[in-house]
C-alpha positions as CSV (number, residue, x, y, z in Angstrom):
1,M,18.5,18.9,-11.5
2,G,16.2,17.5,-13.7
3,A,12.2,16.5,-12.6
4,E,13.9,12.4,-12.3
5,H,17.0,11.5,-10.3
6,R,17.6,7.0,-10.7
7,V,18.7,5.3,-7.6
8,Q,19.3,1.6,-6.7
9,L,17.9,0.3,-3.6
10,A,18.1,-3.7,-3.2
11,G,19.2,-4.2,-7.2
12,Q,15.7,-2.5,-8.0
13,Q,15.7,0.5,-10.1
14,L,13.3,3.9,-8.3
15,T,13.3,6.7,-10.4
16,L,12.9,9.8,-7.7
17,L,10.1,12.6,-8.7
18,G,10.4,16.3,-7.7
19,Q,6.8,15.9,-7.2
20,R,7.2,14.1,-4.3
21,A,7.1,10.1,-5.5
22,I,8.7,7.3,-6.8
23,H,7.8,5.8,-9.9
24,W,8.8,2.2,-10.1
25,P,8.9,0.9,-13.4
26,A,9.5,-3.0,-12.4
27,Q,6.2,-2.6,-10.5
28,Q,4.2,-0.5,-12.8
29,A,3.8,1.6,-9.4
30,L,4.0,5.0,-8.3
31,L,4.5,5.6,-4.6
32,I,4.0,8.8,-2.6
33,A,3.6,8.8,1.6
34,D,1.8,11.1,4.2
35,L,-1.2,12.4,1.7
36,H,-3.2,13.8,4.6
37,L,-6.3,14.0,2.8
38,G,-8.8,16.2,4.8
39,K,-5.9,18.0,7.0
40,A,-7.4,21.3,5.9
41,D,-10.9,20.6,6.7
42,T,-10.0,18.6,10.1
43,L,-8.3,21.7,10.6
44,R,-10.6,24.1,10.0
45,R,-13.4,22.1,12.2
46,A,-11.2,21.9,15.4
47,G,-11.1,26.1,15.2
48,I,-7.7,26.5,13.1
49,L,-7.3,28.8,10.5
50,T,-5.6,26.7,7.3
51,P,-5.8,28.4,3.8
52,R,-8.2,26.6,1.0
53,G,-7.3,24.7,-1.8
54,S,-4.3,22.6,-0.6
55,T,-5.9,19.2,-1.5
56,S,-7.2,20.0,-4.8
57,S,-3.4,21.3,-5.4
58,D,-2.1,18.3,-4.1
59,L,-4.4,16.1,-6.0
60,Q,-3.9,17.8,-9.4
61,R,-0.3,17.1,-8.6
62,L,-1.1,13.6,-8.3
63,E,-3.3,13.1,-10.9
64,A,-1.1,14.6,-13.7
65,L,1.9,11.9,-11.9
66,V,-0.7,9.3,-12.8
67,D,-1.3,10.9,-16.2
68,R,2.2,11.0,-16.8
69,Y,3.5,7.6,-16.1
70,R,0.6,5.2,-16.3
71,P,0.8,3.2,-13.1
72,H,-1.0,0.2,-12.5
73,T,-0.7,0.5,-9.0
74,L,-0.7,3.7,-6.4
75,W,1.0,2.6,-3.0
76,V,0.0,4.9,-0.2
77,L,3.3,4.8,2.4
78,G,0.2,5.6,5.2
79,D,-1.5,8.9,6.3
80,M,-3.4,9.0,3.4
81,L,-5.9,10.5,5.5
82,H,-5.7,13.3,8.6
83,G,-8.4,12.7,10.6
84,P,-12.3,11.3,10.5
85,L,-14.2,10.9,6.8
86,H,-16.4,13.5,6.6
87,E,-17.9,15.1,3.6
88,A,-16.5,17.5,2.2
89,P,-15.0,19.2,-1.0
90,W,-11.8,17.6,-0.8
91,L,-13.7,14.3,-0.6
92,Q,-15.6,14.8,-3.3
93,R,-12.6,16.0,-5.4
94,W,-10.4,12.2,-4.5
95,R,-14.0,10.7,-5.6
96,R,-13.5,12.4,-9.2
97,F,-10.2,11.4,-9.2
98,R,-11.1,8.0,-8.7
99,R,-13.8,8.0,-11.3
100,Q,-11.5,9.5,-13.8
101,H,-8.8,6.8,-12.7
102,S,-11.3,3.8,-12.2
103,E,-8.8,1.4,-13.3
104,L,-6.2,2.2,-11.3
105,I,-5.7,0.2,-8.0
106,V,-5.0,2.3,-5.1
107,E,-3.3,0.4,-2.2
108,V,-2.9,1.9,1.5
109,I,-0.3,0.9,4.1
110,A,-2.4,2.1,7.0
111,G,-0.7,5.1,9.0
112,N,-1.2,6.4,12.4
113,H,-3.4,8.8,11.1
114,D,-5.2,6.0,9.6
115,R,-7.6,4.8,12.3
116,V,-10.5,5.2,10.3
117,L,-9.6,2.6,8.0
118,T,-8.5,0.4,10.0
119,G,-11.4,0.5,12.7
120,A,-14.6,-0.5,13.2
121,N,-16.4,0.7,9.9
122,A,-13.2,0.4,8.4
123,A,-15.5,-1.7,5.4
124,A,-17.2,1.9,4.4
125,A,-14.5,4.1,4.5
126,R,-12.5,2.0,2.2
127,E,-15.6,1.5,-0.2
128,A,-16.0,5.0,0.0
129,L,-12.4,6.0,-1.0
130,G,-12.0,3.2,-3.5
131,I,-9.4,2.2,-1.9
132,Q,-7.7,-0.9,-0.4
133,V,-5.6,-1.2,3.0
134,R,-2.9,-3.6,4.4
135,P,-2.9,-2.7,8.4
136,D,0.8,-4.1,8.8
137,G,2.8,-3.3,5.1
138,L,4.1,-5.7,2.9
139,S,7.3,-7.0,0.9
140,L,7.5,-6.0,-2.7
141,G,10.2,-7.1,-4.9
142,G,13.0,-7.3,-2.6
143,L,11.9,-3.9,-0.6
144,S,9.6,-3.5,3.0
145,L,6.9,-1.0,1.9
146,C,5.8,0.3,5.6
147,H,4.9,3.5,7.2
148,Q,7.3,4.3,9.8
149,T,10.7,2.2,9.0
150,T,12.0,-0.2,11.6
151,T,15.5,-1.8,12.1
152,K,14.0,-4.9,13.0
153,S,12.7,-5.4,8.3
154,A,15.4,-7.7,7.1
155,L,15.0,-6.0,4.0
156,P,15.4,-2.1,2.7
157,T,12.5,-0.2,3.8
158,L,10.4,2.4,1.6
159,S,8.6,4.4,4.3
160,G,7.4,8.0,5.5
161,H,5.8,9.0,8.6
162,L,8.6,11.6,9.0
163,H,8.4,14.1,6.7
164,P,11.7,14.8,6.0
165,V,13.2,17.7,4.8
166,I,16.8,19.7,4.8
167,R,18.3,23.0,3.9
168,L,20.2,23.6,0.9
169,P,23.3,26.5,0.6
170,G,22.0,29.3,-1.2
171,L,17.8,28.9,-0.6
172,P,15.6,30.0,1.6
173,R,13.7,27.9,3.2
174,R,13.5,23.8,4.3
175,W,12.8,21.3,1.1
176,P,11.1,18.3,1.3
177,A,13.7,15.4,0.7
178,F,14.0,11.8,0.0
179,V,16.6,10.3,2.1
180,L,18.8,7.0,1.8
181,T,19.2,6.1,5.6
182,P,20.8,2.7,6.7
183,N,17.6,0.7,6.7
184,G,16.3,2.2,3.3
185,L,14.8,5.3,1.7
186,L,12.7,8.0,3.4
187,L,9.9,9.4,1.5
188,P,8.7,13.3,2.1
189,A,5.3,14.2,2.6
190,F,3.3,14.5,-0.7
191,S,0.9,16.9,1.1
192,R,2.0,20.3,0.8
193,L,0.5,21.3,4.5
194,T,2.7,19.4,6.6
195,G,5.7,20.4,8.6
196,G,9.0,18.2,8.5
197,L,11.9,16.5,10.7
198,L,15.5,18.7,9.8
199,M,17.6,16.0,8.2
200,D,21.6,16.3,8.6
201,H,22.5,16.2,4.5
202,R,26.3,16.6,5.3
203,S,26.8,12.4,4.6
204,G,24.4,12.9,1.4
205,G,22.1,10.6,0.1
206,C,19.7,13.3,0.2
207,F,17.3,14.2,-2.9
208,A,15.4,17.8,-2.2
209,C,12.3,18.3,-3.9
210,V,12.5,22.2,-5.3
211,E,9.8,23.5,-7.3
212,G,9.0,20.1,-9.3
213,E,13.2,19.2,-9.8
214,I,15.0,16.8,-8.5
215,V,18.1,18.4,-6.2
216,A,20.9,16.0,-5.4
217,V,23.1,17.0,-2.6
218,S,26.1,15.1,-3.9
219,A,25.6,16.9,-6.6
220,L,25.5,20.5,-5.0
221,K,28.9,19.1,-3.3
222,A,31.0,18.2,-6.1
223,E,29.9,21.6,-8.3
224,G,31.2,23.2,-4.9
């Protein structure tokens, strides 16, 4: 266990972080997926009770990662937002983050929840958030960055969308996880206010995020 675990994918060294992110040293980049900014606000507007402070907690973790790894670029692999863009405390908190890290380039691969970033008023939304948006993903360093993995890609993919989670022997609840697949690497949801798709980890290639630590399932099997 530890806060970091290094893996190789398509000849690239990626550092999986227990805080649900990837550090890619060769690209001076941090990668996260499924940030879902404004989800609690969207749910409350729909009359659904949700805990307050979830976005602030997520952004505190993100800011700590940016301070620790000093990336040139933050890549958000889809679903940066959860719904419409409203003036709300979470938006003020995000703007404060952008002011404090104005030199950081934020690139967003548009996800299924990011309609406001690709629709009629997309330019205003992007300017308000201080981000750049790639509607269709792109290739970088021999890897394909996308929101939802596809078998059509000729390159291994880095993707989100599924919010993968796994169970670990002897530990309660389900834990967000990085999952190696035949197509590439699935990232866990960065947002803590999300559900998850339970993955079968028996074949290995799973790395659980447990209270800020990375737990490799293969290591647990070896110890057992």
